[in-house]
FISE-581215 format. One line per 8 residues: number of its first residue (from 1); their letters; for each residue x negated, y negated, z of N, C-alpha, C. Coordinates in Angstrom, 2 decimals, padded with zeros to 5 digits. Example, Ala and Ser with C-alpha at 12.3 -4.5 7.8 and 13.67 -1.06 7.14 Angstrom:
2
1) AS) -013.19/005.69/007.80/-012.30/004.50/007.80/-013.20/003.30/007.80; -012.85/002.25/007.08/-013.67/001.06/007.14/-012.90/-000.03/007.87
END
This chain:
301
1) MPELPEVE) -111.64/-080.13/097.61/-110.77/-079.90/098.76/-111.10/-080.90/099.87; -110.08/-081.56/100.43/-110.34/-082.48/101.53/-111.05/-081.77/102.68; -112.10/-082.40/103.21/-112.87/-081.85/104.31/-112.61/-082.69/105.56; -113.37/-082.46/106.59/-113.10/-083.11/107.87/-112.95/-084.63/107.75; -113.87/-085.36/107.10/-113.71/-086.82/107.03/-112.43/-087.26/106.31; -112.06/-086.53/105.25/-110.85/-086.90/104.52/-109.60/-086.64/105.37; -109.56/-085.48/106.03/-108.39/-085.15/106.85/-108.31/-086.09/108.06; -109.46/-086.43/108.64/-109.46/-087.36/109.76/-109.01/-088.76/109.32
9) TIRRALVE) -109.42/-089.17/108.13/-108.96/-090.46/107.59/-107.45/-090.46/107.43; -106.92/-089.37/106.90/-105.47/-089.25/106.73/-104.78/-089.28/108.10; -105.33/-088.54/109.06/-104.73/-088.51/110.40/-104.64/-089.92/111.00; -105.74/-090.64/110.92/-105.77/-091.98/111.51/-104.76/-092.91/110.85; -104.59/-092.74/109.54/-103.65/-093.61/108.82/-102.20/-093.25/109.12; -101.95/-092.01/109.55/-100.58/-091.57/109.79/-100.12/-091.76/111.23; -101.06/-091.98/112.14/-100.69/-092.07/113.56/-099.64/-093.15/113.79; -099.88/-094.35/113.30/-098.95/-095.45/113.57/-097.59/-095.27/112.91
17) PLTGRRIL) -097.53/-094.94/111.59/-096.20/-094.82/110.97/-095.41/-093.58/111.38; -096.06/-092.58/111.98/-095.36/-091.34/112.31/-095.06/-091.16/113.79; -095.99/-091.56/114.64/-095.82/-091.29/116.08/-094.57/-091.99/116.62; -093.72/-091.19/117.26/-092.48/-091.72/117.83/-091.30/-091.72/116.90; -091.55/-091.42/115.61/-090.46/-091.37/114.64/-089.71/-090.05/114.77; -088.42/-090.11/114.52/-087.59/-088.91/114.58/-087.27/-088.43/113.17; -087.31/-087.12/112.97/-087.03/-086.53/111.66/-085.51/-086.42/111.47; -085.00/-087.11/110.46/-083.57/-087.04/110.15/-083.26/-085.88/109.22
25) LAELRLPR) -084.19/-085.61/108.32/-083.99/-084.52/107.35/-085.35/-084.04/106.87; -085.52/-082.73/106.82/-086.73/-082.13/106.26/-086.35/-081.45/104.96; -086.85/-081.99/103.87/-086.49/-081.50/102.53/-087.64/-080.67/101.96; -087.53/-079.36/102.08/-088.57/-078.45/101.59/-088.21/-078.03/100.16; -089.00/-078.49/099.20/-088.67/-078.26/097.79/-089.38/-077.06/097.19; -090.40/-076.55/097.84/-091.12/-075.37/097.36/-091.31/-074.43/098.55; -090.33/-073.56/098.81/-090.33/-072.72/100.01/-091.57/-071.83/100.17; -092.22/-071.44/099.07/-093.34/-070.52/099.20/-094.56/-071.15/099.88
33) LLLGFPAA) -094.57/-072.46/100.05/-095.67/-073.09/100.78/-095.56/-072.86/102.28; -094.37/-072.50/102.74/-094.13/-072.28/104.16/-094.47/-070.85/104.53; -095.37/-070.67/105.49/-095.83/-069.34/105.88/-095.24/-068.92/107.22; -094.81/-067.66/107.29/-094.43/-067.05/108.57/-093.21/-067.62/109.24; -092.36/-068.30/108.50/-091.15/-068.88/109.08/-090.07/-068.89/108.01; -088.83/-068.52/108.35/-087.77/-068.49/107.33/-087.52/-069.88/106.75; -087.70/-070.00/105.44/-087.51/-071.29/104.78/-086.08/-071.80/104.96; -085.12/-070.88/105.06/-083.72/-071.27/105.19/-083.46/-071.98/106.52
41) DFSAKLKG) -084.30/-071.71/107.54/-084.11/-072.32/108.86/-084.97/-073.56/109.06; -085.84/-073.85/108.12/-086.85/-074.90/108.31/-086.21/-076.26/108.58; -085.32/-076.68/107.72/-084.73/-078.01/107.84/-083.93/-078.15/109.14; -083.19/-077.12/109.49/-082.36/-077.18/110.70/-083.21/-077.30/111.95; -084.34/-076.61/111.98/-085.21/-076.64/113.15/-085.90/-078.00/113.31; -086.19/-078.66/112.20/-086.90/-079.95/112.27/-085.96/-081.13/112.47; -084.70/-080.98/112.12/-083.76/-082.08/112.23/-083.66/-082.56/113.67; -083.87/-083.85/113.87/-083.76/-084.44/115.20/-085.03/-084.39/116.02
49) QKIRAVIR) -086.04/-083.68/115.54/-087.31/-083.58/116.27/-088.08/-084.91/116.19; -088.66/-085.31/117.31/-089.49/-086.51/117.33/-090.95/-086.13/117.18; -091.68/-086.88/116.38/-093.11/-086.64/116.20/-093.85/-087.24/117.39; -094.44/-086.38/118.20/-095.11/-086.81/119.42/-096.58/-087.18/119.21; -097.23/-086.48/118.30/-098.66/-086.73/118.08/-099.07/-086.23/116.71; -100.12/-086.85/116.15/-100.71/-086.42/114.88/-102.15/-086.02/115.20; -102.47/-084.73/115.03/-103.74/-084.17/115.49/-104.45/-083.51/114.31; -105.79/-083.52/114.36/-106.58/-082.78/113.37/-107.35/-081.67/114.06
57) RGKYLVLE) -107.37/-080.51/113.43/-108.22/-079.40/113.87/-108.91/-078.84/112.64; -110.22/-079.07/112.53/-110.93/-078.68/111.32/-110.35/-079.42/110.13; -109.91/-078.66/109.12/-109.30/-079.26/107.93/-107.78/-079.25/108.00; -107.24/-078.93/109.17/-105.78/-078.86/109.34/-105.26/-080.12/110.03; -104.06/-080.54/109.63/-103.33/-081.59/110.34/-102.18/-080.95/111.09; -101.93/-081.42/112.29/-100.86/-080.87/113.12/-099.95/-082.00/113.57; -098.68/-081.88/113.27/-097.68/-082.80/113.81/-097.02/-082.12/115.00; -097.31/-082.62/116.20/-096.67/-082.08/117.39/-095.29/-082.71/117.53
65) LDKYALIV) -094.27/-081.85/117.57/-092.88/-082.31/117.69/-092.36/-081.99/119.09; -091.10/-082.24/119.33/-090.52/-081.95/120.64/-090.65/-080.47/120.98; -090.21/-079.61/120.06/-090.16/-078.18/120.35/-090.98/-077.34/119.38; -091.63/-077.98/118.43/-092.39/-077.25/117.41/-093.68/-077.99/117.11; -094.51/-077.34/116.32/-095.69/-077.99/115.76/-095.72/-077.63/114.28; -095.84/-078.66/113.43/-095.92/-078.44/111.99/-097.38/-078.57/111.57; -097.94/-077.46/111.10/-099.34/-077.41/110.67/-099.38/-077.59/109.15; -100.25/-078.48/108.69/-100.37/-078.76/107.26/-101.81/-078.54/106.83
73) HLGMTGQL) -101.99/-077.71/105.81/-103.30/-077.57/105.17/-103.15/-078.10/103.75; -104.02/-079.02/103.36/-103.85/-079.71/102.09/-104.31/-078.90/100.88; -105.01/-077.78/101.11/-105.48/-077.00/099.97/-106.47/-077.79/099.14; -106.39/-077.67/097.82/-107.33/-078.37/096.94/-106.83/-079.75/096.52; -105.52/-079.88/096.31/-104.99/-081.12/095.73/-103.88/-081.74/096.56; -103.74/-081.31/097.82/-102.66/-081.83/098.65/-102.87/-083.29/099.02; -101.76/-084.03/099.06/-101.78/-085.46/099.40/-100.61/-085.76/100.33; -100.87/-086.53/101.36/-099.82/-086.97/102.27/-099.68/-088.48/102.16
81) TAASRDAT) -098.48/-088.95/101.94/-098.23/-090.37/101.77/-097.10/-090.81/102.70; -097.37/-091.83/103.50/-096.34/-092.42/104.34/-095.80/-093.65/103.62; -094.52/-093.69/103.41/-093.92/-094.81/102.67/-092.50/-095.03/103.15; -092.05/-096.25/103.12/-090.67/-096.54/103.50/-089.73/-096.02/102.42; -088.50/-095.86/102.80/-087.51/-095.29/101.89/-087.26/-096.19/100.68; -087.44/-097.49/100.86/-087.17/-098.43/099.77/-088.45/-098.89/099.06; -089.56/-098.18/099.30/-090.82/-098.57/098.66/-090.71/-098.43/097.14; -091.26/-099.40/096.44/-091.23/-099.33/094.98/-092.45/-098.59/094.47
89) ENPNFHKT) -092.32/-097.97/093.33/-093.42/-097.21/092.74/-094.49/-098.15/092.23; -095.72/-097.76/092.42/-096.85/-098.56/091.96/-097.02/-098.37/090.45; -097.14/-099.43/089.67/-097.29/-099.28/088.21/-098.60/-098.61/087.81; -099.55/-098.53/088.74/-100.83/-097.88/088.42/-100.77/-096.37/088.55; -099.62/-095.84/088.98/-099.46/-094.39/089.04/-099.42/-093.87/087.61; -100.39/-093.03/087.26/-100.53/-092.65/085.86/-100.93/-091.18/085.72; -100.86/-090.71/084.50/-101.29/-089.36/084.20/-102.70/-089.39/083.63; -103.52/-088.44/084.06/-104.86/-088.32/083.51/-104.80/-087.45/082.26
97) VTGLQKPV) -105.95/-087.27/081.63/-105.98/-086.46/080.41/-105.67/-085.01/080.72; -105.83/-084.59/081.99/-105.52/-083.21/082.34/-104.03/-082.99/082.54; -103.29/-084.09/082.62/-101.85/-083.98/082.84/-101.47/-084.06/084.30; -102.46/-083.95/085.19/-102.16/-084.07/086.62/-102.04/-085.54/086.97; -101.01/-085.89/087.68/-100.78/-087.28/088.03/-101.61/-087.66/089.24; -102.25/-088.81/089.17/-103.09/-089.31/090.25/-102.42/-090.54/090.86; -101.92/-090.45/092.08/-101.26/-091.61/092.67/-102.25/-092.67/093.10; -101.98/-093.91/092.75/-102.73/-095.06/093.22/-101.69/-096.00/093.83
105) GVHPVDKH) -101.74/-096.15/095.13/-100.69/-096.88/095.81/-099.51/-095.94/096.08; -098.34/-096.49/096.28/-097.17/-095.68/096.59/-096.74/-094.93/095.33; -096.67/-093.61/095.44/-096.32/-092.83/094.26/-094.86/-092.38/094.32; -094.27/-092.08/093.20/-092.88/-091.65/093.18/-092.73/-090.21/093.65; -091.53/-089.87/094.05/-091.21/-088.46/094.30/-091.09/-087.79/092.94; -091.95/-086.81/092.69/-091.95/-086.16/091.39/-091.93/-084.66/091.56; -092.18/-083.92/090.48/-092.10/-082.47/090.52/-093.17/-081.85/091.41; -094.22/-082.60/091.74/-095.28/-082.09/092.59/-095.07/-082.42/094.06
113) THLILHLD) -093.99/-083.13/094.39/-093.69/-083.47/095.77/-092.87/-082.32/096.37; -093.48/-081.57/097.27/-092.88/-080.32/097.73/-092.26/-080.40/099.12; -092.55/-081.47/099.86/-091.93/-081.65/101.17/-091.71/-083.14/101.40; -090.50/-083.49/101.84/-090.20/-084.86/102.21/-089.60/-084.85/103.62; -090.25/-085.54/104.53/-089.68/-085.74/105.86/-089.05/-087.12/105.88; -087.72/-087.16/105.98/-086.99/-088.42/106.08/-086.93/-088.80/107.56; -087.47/-089.97/107.89/-087.60/-090.38/109.27/-086.65/-091.52/109.60; -086.45/-091.72/110.89/-085.64/-092.87/111.28/-086.40/-094.16/110.97
121) QGGRLLFR) -085.74/-095.27/111.07/-086.29/-096.58/110.76/-086.75/-096.69/109.30; -086.20/-095.83/108.46/-086.45/-095.95/107.03/-087.76/-095.39/106.52; -088.42/-094.57/107.31/-089.71/-094.03/106.88/-089.60/-092.68/106.19; -090.66/-092.33/105.48/-090.74/-091.02/104.82/-092.19/-090.53/104.88; -092.35/-089.23/104.93/-093.65/-088.60/104.75/-093.53/-087.66/103.56; -094.37/-087.89/102.54/-094.33/-087.08/101.32/-095.56/-086.17/101.27; -095.32/-084.90/101.03/-096.42/-083.96/100.82/-096.39/-083.55/099.36; -097.45/-083.91/098.66/-097.55/-083.69/097.22/-098.74/-082.81/096.93
129) DPRTFGKL) -098.56/-081.79/096.09/-099.64/-080.83/095.85/-099.49/-080.24/094.45; -100.14/-080.83/093.44/-099.99/-080.35/092.06/-100.37/-078.87/091.87; -101.43/-078.40/092.54/-101.89/-077.03/092.31/-101.32/-076.04/093.32; -100.57/-076.51/094.27/-099.82/-075.72/095.26/-100.68/-074.71/096.03; -101.91/-075.10/096.36/-102.73/-074.26/097.24/-102.57/-074.67/098.70; -101.84/-075.74/098.95/-101.61/-076.19/100.31/-100.67/-075.24/101.05; -100.66/-075.34/102.38/-099.83/-074.46/103.20/-099.15/-075.24/104.31; -097.97/-074.78/104.69/-097.21/-075.33/105.81/-096.92/-074.20/106.79
137) VLVPGHKW) -097.10/-074.48/108.07/-096.81/-073.48/109.11/-096.03/-074.18/110.21; -094.91/-073.59/110.60/-094.12/-074.13/111.70/-094.24/-073.19/112.89; -094.74/-073.72/113.99/-095.00/-072.92/115.18/-094.10/-073.39/116.32; -093.32/-072.48/116.93/-092.51/-072.87/118.08/-093.40/-073.31/119.24; -092.94/-074.30/119.98/-093.70/-074.77/121.13/-094.95/-075.50/120.71; -095.88/-075.62/121.64/-097.11/-076.35/121.37/-098.33/-075.44/121.45; -098.14/-074.16/121.13/-099.26/-073.22/121.17/-099.89/-073.04/119.78; -099.95/-074.15/119.03/-100.49/-074.06/117.67/-101.96/-073.69/117.67
145) REHPRLSK) -102.68/-073.99/118.74/-104.10/-073.63/118.80/-104.30/-072.12/118.79; -103.26/-071.37/119.19/-103.34/-069.91/119.24/-102.94/-069.27/117.91; -102.49/-070.07/116.96/-102.12/-069.50/115.66/-103.36/-068.89/115.01; -103.22/-067.71/114.36/-104.39/-067.03/113.79/-105.24/-067.89/112.88; -104.63/-068.81/112.15/-105.41/-069.65/111.24/-106.29/-070.66/111.99; -105.87/-071.04/113.18/-106.60/-072.06/113.91/-107.43/-071.51/115.06; -106.98/-070.40/115.64/-107.69/-069.86/116.79/-109.08/-069.34/116.44; -109.29/-068.97/115.18/-110.60/-068.44/114.77/-111.59/-069.52/114.38
153) LGPEPLEM) -111.15/-070.77/114.35/-112.03/-071.85/113.92/-113.15/-072.08/114.93; -114.31/-072.45/114.42/-115.45/-072.76/115.26/-115.29/-074.11/115.92; -116.33/-074.58/116.62/-116.25/-075.86/117.31/-116.10/-077.04/116.36; -115.50/-078.10/116.88/-115.41/-079.34/116.12/-116.80/-079.99/116.07; -117.34/-080.24/114.88/-118.70/-080.75/114.77/-118.95/-082.06/115.52; -117.96/-082.94/115.54/-118.16/-084.24/116.18/-118.00/-084.18/117.70; -117.51/-083.06/118.19/-117.32/-082.89/119.63/-118.27/-081.86/120.22; -118.97/-081.13/119.37/-119.81/-080.03/119.85/-121.01/-080.55/120.65
161) KIAEVVPT) -121.46/-079.71/121.57/-122.72/-079.93/122.26/-123.78/-079.13/121.52; -124.69/-079.84/120.87/-125.65/-079.20/119.97/-126.44/-078.11/120.68; -126.84/-078.36/121.92/-127.63/-077.37/122.66/-126.87/-076.05/122.85; -125.53/-076.12/122.83/-124.73/-074.90/122.98/-124.49/-074.20/121.66; -124.58/-074.95/120.55/-124.32/-074.36/119.23/-125.58/-073.73/118.64; -126.74/-074.29/118.93/-127.99/-073.76/118.38/-128.13/-072.25/118.61; -127.84/-071.72/119.81/-127.98/-070.27/120.02/-126.97/-069.42/119.26; -125.93/-070.05/118.69/-124.91/-069.27/117.97/-125.30/-069.00/116.52
169) FPKDSIRP) -126.40/-069.60/116.04/-126.88/-069.24/114.71/-127.25/-067.75/114.72; -126.72/-066.95/113.81/-127.08/-065.52/113.80/-128.57/-065.33/113.51; -129.29/-064.77/114.46/-130.75/-064.73/114.41/-131.31/-063.90/113.27; -130.63/-062.81/112.90/-131.16/-061.91/111.89/-130.44/-062.03/110.55; -129.66/-063.08/110.38/-128.85/-063.22/109.17/-129.71/-063.60/107.96; -129.45/-062.91/106.85/-130.14/-063.24/105.60/-129.25/-064.11/104.71; -128.14/-064.58/105.25/-127.25/-065.48/104.50/-127.96/-066.79/104.24; -127.68/-067.42/103.11/-128.20/-068.77/102.90/-127.60/-069.70/103.95
177) VKALLLDQ) -128.37/-070.66/104.40/-127.89/-071.55/105.44/-126.66/-072.32/104.97; -126.54/-072.60/103.68/-125.35/-073.31/103.22/-124.10/-072.46/103.44; -124.21/-071.15/103.22/-123.07/-070.26/103.44/-122.61/-070.33/104.89; -123.56/-070.45/105.80/-123.20/-070.53/107.22/-122.45/-071.83/107.50; -122.92/-072.93/106.92/-122.24/-074.22/107.14/-120.81/-074.21/106.61; -120.58/-073.44/105.55/-119.24/-073.38/104.97/-118.31/-072.42/105.72; -118.87/-071.64/106.63/-118.11/-070.68/107.41/-117.33/-071.42/108.49; -116.00/-071.46/108.36/-115.18/-072.22/109.29/-115.16/-071.63/110.70
185) EFLAGVGN) -115.58/-070.38/110.83/-115.68/-069.78/112.16/-116.96/-070.20/112.86; -117.90/-070.76/112.11/-119.13/-071.28/112.71/-118.94/-072.74/113.10; -118.51/-073.56/112.15/-118.16/-074.97/112.40/-116.87/-075.27/111.66; -115.98/-075.98/112.30/-114.69/-076.27/111.68/-114.74/-077.58/110.90; -114.34/-077.53/109.64/-114.15/-078.76/108.89/-115.22/-079.11/107.88; -116.37/-078.41/107.90/-117.43/-078.71/106.95/-117.16/-077.97/105.64; -117.21/-078.70/104.53/-117.00/-078.10/103.22/-118.18/-078.37/102.31; -117.97/-078.23/101.03/-119.06/-078.29/100.05/-119.77/-079.64/100.02
193) IYADEALF) -119.00/-080.71/100.06/-119.59/-082.04/099.98/-120.56/-082.28/101.13; -120.05/-082.10/102.34/-120.84/-082.50/103.50/-121.88/-081.45/103.89; -121.73/-080.22/103.41/-122.80/-079.24/103.59/-124.02/-079.65/102.77; -123.81/-080.02/101.50/-124.93/-080.48/100.67/-125.58/-081.72/101.27; -124.75/-082.66/101.72/-125.28/-083.91/102.26/-126.07/-083.67/103.55; -125.58/-082.79/104.41/-126.26/-082.51/105.68/-127.59/-081.80/105.44; -127.61/-080.84/104.51/-128.85/-080.12/104.21/-129.89/-081.06/103.64; -129.47/-082.00/102.81/-130.42/-082.97/102.28/-130.98/-083.84/103.39
201) LAGIHPRR) -130.10/-084.34/104.24/-130.54/-085.21/105.32/-131.50/-084.48/106.26; -131.26/-083.19/106.45/-132.12/-082.39/107.34/-133.39/-081.90/106.65; -133.45/-082.06/105.31/-134.62/-081.60/104.57/-134.71/-080.09/104.47; -133.57/-079.42/104.44/-133.52/-077.95/104.41/-132.92/-077.49/103.09; -133.60/-076.57/102.42/-133.12/-076.02/101.15/-131.85/-075.20/101.41; -130.82/-075.34/100.56/-129.57/-074.62/100.79/-129.69/-073.10/100.73; -130.77/-072.59/100.07/-130.95/-071.15/099.98/-131.79/-070.57/101.12; -132.31/-071.40/102.00/-133.07/-070.88/103.13/-132.24/-069.85/103.88
209) KVKTLKPA) -132.85/-068.75/104.22/-132.14/-067.74/105.01/-132.00/-068.23/106.45; -130.84/-067.97/107.01/-130.56/-068.45/108.36/-131.62/-067.99/109.35; -132.07/-066.76/109.19/-133.03/-066.20/110.16/-134.38/-066.91/110.12; -134.66/-067.67/109.06/-135.96/-068.36/108.97/-135.95/-069.73/109.66; -134.78/-070.19/110.09/-134.70/-071.51/110.71/-135.25/-071.48/112.13; -136.08/-072.41/112.41/-136.61/-072.57/113.76/-135.61/-073.34/114.61; -135.66/-073.18/115.94/-134.72/-073.91/116.80/-134.70/-075.41/116.54; -135.88/-076.00/116.30/-135.92/-077.44/116.04/-135.20/-077.78/114.74
217) EKTVLLKA) -135.31/-076.93/113.73/-134.63/-077.17/112.45/-133.12/-077.05/112.62; -132.67/-076.13/113.45/-131.24/-075.97/113.71/-130.69/-077.23/114.38; -131.44/-077.77/115.30/-131.02/-079.00/115.98/-130.93/-080.15/114.99; -131.95/-080.28/114.16/-131.96/-081.34/113.15/-130.77/-081.18/112.20; -130.48/-079.96/111.80/-129.38/-079.71/110.87/-128.04/-080.08/111.50; -127.81/-079.68/112.74/-126.54/-080.00/113.39/-126.37/-081.50/113.59; -127.47/-082.20/113.88/-127.40/-083.66/113.99/-127.09/-084.27/112.62; -127.64/-083.68/111.57/-127.37/-084.17/110.22/-125.90/-083.95/109.85
225) VQSVLRKG) -125.33/-082.82/110.26/-123.91/-082.56/110.02/-123.08/-083.66/110.67; -123.37/-083.97/111.91/-122.62/-085.02/112.60/-122.78/-086.37/111.90; -123.99/-086.65/111.46/-124.27/-087.94/110.82/-123.49/-088.11/109.52; -123.50/-087.09/108.65/-122.82/-087.24/107.36/-121.30/-087.25/107.52; -120.80/-086.54/108.54/-119.36/-086.55/108.79/-118.92/-087.93/109.29; -119.70/-088.50/110.19/-119.36/-089.84/110.70/-119.42/-090.87/109.57; -120.40/-090.73/108.70/-120.50/-091.63/107.55/-119.27/-091.48/106.65; -118.86/-090.23/106.41/-117.68/-089.99/105.58/-116.43/-090.61/106.17
233) IKYQGTTF) -116.28/-090.52/107.48/-115.12/-091.12/108.15/-115.20/-092.64/108.07; -116.40/-093.18/108.28/-116.59/-094.64/108.25/-116.10/-095.22/106.93; -116.39/-094.50/105.83/-116.00/-095.00/104.50/-114.72/-094.35/104.00; -113.97/-093.74/104.91/-112.62/-093.23/104.65/-112.56/-092.12/103.60; -113.58/-091.27/103.62/-113.55/-090.07/102.80/-114.15/-090.24/101.42; -114.34/-089.09/100.77/-114.96/-089.05/099.45/-113.92/-088.69/098.40; -113.61/-089.61/097.52/-112.70/-089.32/096.42/-113.53/-088.91/095.21; -113.63/-087.59/095.02/-114.34/-087.05/093.86/-113.34/-086.70/092.77
241) SDYRKPDG) -112.15/-086.27/093.20/-111.12/-085.90/092.23/-109.74/-086.29/092.75; -109.14/-085.41/093.56/-107.73/-085.58/093.92/-107.49/-086.28/095.26; -108.48/-086.33/096.12/-108.24/-086.88/097.45/-107.79/-088.33/097.39; -106.72/-088.63/098.11/-106.23/-089.99/098.26/-105.85/-090.22/099.72; -106.02/-091.45/100.18/-105.57/-091.84/101.50/-104.04/-091.93/101.49; -103.41/-091.96/102.67/-101.94/-092.02/102.68/-101.33/-093.23/102.01; -102.12/-094.30/101.80/-101.59/-095.44/101.07/-101.84/-095.32/099.57; -102.39/-094.16/099.14/-102.65/-093.93/097.73/-104.02/-094.38/097.27
249) GKGGNYER) -104.75/-095.09/098.12/-106.07/-095.59/097.73/-107.15/-094.52/097.81; -108.29/-094.81/097.18/-109.41/-093.89/097.17/-110.31/-094.12/098.38; -111.02/-093.06/098.77/-112.04/-093.20/099.80/-113.25/-093.91/099.23; -114.10/-094.47/100.11/-115.23/-095.25/099.65/-116.58/-094.58/099.81; -116.61/-093.26/100.08/-117.89/-092.60/100.37/-118.57/-092.04/099.12; -117.87/-091.91/098.02/-118.44/-091.27/096.83/-119.71/-091.98/096.37; -119.66/-093.29/096.32/-120.80/-094.06/095.83/-122.00/-093.98/096.77; -121.80/-093.47/097.98/-122.85/-093.43/098.98/-123.43/-092.03/099.17
257) LMVYGRGG) -122.98/-091.07/098.37/-123.50/-089.70/098.47/-124.96/-089.65/098.02; -125.73/-088.82/098.68/-127.15/-088.68/098.36/-127.39/-087.62/097.29; -126.65/-086.49/097.36/-126.89/-085.41/096.40/-125.62/-084.86/095.76; -124.57/-084.69/096.51/-123.37/-084.04/095.98/-122.86/-084.78/094.75; -122.62/-084.02/093.67/-122.11/-084.60/092.44/-123.15/-085.34/091.63; -124.44/-085.25/092.04/-125.49/-086.03/091.37/-126.54/-085.15/090.70; -126.19/-083.90/090.40/-127.13/-083.01/089.74/-127.68/-083.62/088.46; -129.00/-083.54/088.25/-129.63/-084.11/087.07/-130.02/-085.56/087.21
265) MPCRICGT) -129.60/-086.18/088.29/-129.94/-087.57/088.55/-131.15/-087.65/089.47; -131.80/-088.81/089.56/-132.97/-088.91/090.43/-132.59/-088.96/091.91; -133.42/-088.33/092.72/-133.24/-088.39/094.18/-133.33/-089.84/094.63; -132.43/-090.24/095.50/-132.43/-091.62/095.98/-133.64/-091.91/096.88; -134.31/-090.85/097.36/-135.45/-091.03/098.25/-136.78/-090.96/097.51; -136.97/-089.89/096.71/-138.29/-089.69/096.09/-138.29/-089.83/094.57; -137.13/-089.88/093.95/-137.06/-090.03/092.50/-137.09/-088.74/091.72; -137.33/-087.60/092.40/-137.34/-086.31/091.73/-135.95/-085.97/091.19
273) TLHKTVVA) -135.89/-085.31/090.04/-134.60/-084.93/089.47/-133.91/-083.91/090.37; -132.68/-084.19/090.75/-131.93/-083.29/091.61/-131.50/-082.05/090.84; -131.64/-080.89/091.46/-131.27/-079.63/090.84/-129.84/-079.25/091.19; -129.15/-078.66/090.23/-127.81/-078.14/090.49/-127.83/-076.63/090.30; -127.27/-075.91/091.27/-127.25/-074.45/091.21/-125.97/-073.97/091.88; -125.88/-072.67/092.12/-124.73/-072.09/092.82/-125.23/-071.36/094.05; -124.71/-071.70/095.20/-125.03/-071.04/096.45/-123.72/-070.73/097.16; -123.58/-069.50/097.63/-122.34/-069.09/098.30/-121.13/-069.34/097.41
281) QRGTVFCP) -121.31/-069.12/096.11/-120.26/-069.26/095.10/-119.75/-070.70/094.99; -120.55/-071.65/095.42/-120.16/-073.04/095.33/-121.24/-073.84/094.62; -120.82/-074.79/093.77/-121.77/-075.68/093.14/-122.58/-076.41/094.20; -123.89/-076.46/094.01/-124.79/-076.99/095.03/-125.85/-077.87/094.40; -126.10/-079.02/095.01/-127.12/-079.94/094.51/-128.13/-080.19/095.62; -129.42/-080.19/095.25/-130.47/-080.42/096.24/-131.68/-081.05/095.57; -132.58/-081.59/096.37/-133.82/-082.15/095.88/-134.95/-081.16/096.13; -135.62/-080.65/095.08/-136.66/-079.64/095.27/-137.87/-080.16/096.05
289) LCQPLASP) -138.06/-081.48/096.08/-139.20/-082.03/096.82/-138.83/-082.31/098.27; -137.70/-082.93/098.49/-137.28/-083.26/099.86/-136.77/-082.04/100.62; -136.36/-081.00/099.88/-135.81/-079.80/100.51/-136.55/-078.56/100.00; -137.79/-078.35/100.40/-138.55/-077.19/099.92/-137.93/-075.88/100.39; -137.99/-074.87/099.54/-137.39/-073.59/099.88/-138.12/-072.91/101.03; -139.46/-072.94/100.99/-140.25/-072.31/102.05/-140.32/-073.25/103.24; -140.25/-072.68/104.44/-140.41/-073.50/105.63/-141.84/-074.01/105.69; -142.05/-075.21/106.22/-143.38/-075.77/106.27/-144.38/-074.87/106.99
297) RKKPV) -145.55/-074.70/106.37/-146.57/-073.86/106.96/-147.56/-074.71/107.73; -148.13/-074.11/108.77/-149.14/-074.82/109.53/-150.43/-074.89/108.73; -151.11/-075.99/108.82/-152.38/-076.14/108.14/-153.43/-075.27/108.83; -154.35/-074.69/108.05/-155.41/-073.88/108.64/-156.26/-074.73/109.60; -156.64/-074.12/110.68/-157.49/-074.82/111.65/-158.91/-074.94/111.10
END
């Protein structure tokens, strides 16, 4: 599932081709992706609306229009592609052995393309989602921050003041610290990839109970979260499976991961074999030497 760096990469790539463009036609091909708004009215409400801004909140993208805001959640396999109306299909667009099509470059409008925004000046925005876990929400006005899906989100990790977030760690929680990082009400936008990477960078075992973390460890962990997210954005996201940039290209962060997806391989720091397990119902990779389960003990005097 695209996480904060992937969604931010998509946002940055869409700002120029979308901002200021007017929607001529909104073609919703799979109405069940639209939540809380009559699908029959969707196209009429968007027709003629100008895209004023492209914003990210956590893992959500928001298109601010004249009178509405269109919220997009990519789910597990959602892809957004900006392409001109006369763009030719890339010959590298192919089917994998699973049958799911992976776009490389400009992809065609196919059975998995569920929303097409036809824009002025010959532009288009395509929303493609083979597994259809993505969601669309149309909110009247610009009060999208108050929508139930977004209002409950925690602080933005790259904008947070660490000294203010440290006290919000639940003091008596027996949850694994990784479960807390995945909680979108604690921090918005952190998912499985960057939780593993941040815990490794901080030297904290993913199964450590939250209540065992010392204030200094919490600070180190939050700084590690910011560091791995910035790295992910710098290299335009992690393409592990379905994630693609709006031009169809892959992100460049996969080859730079320290632990995620590397179970059974040697630690890049100490050479110890990385362990793969399940924490918070998610596949988890860690280094047993760099990330000891027990918190460091003081040496006897």
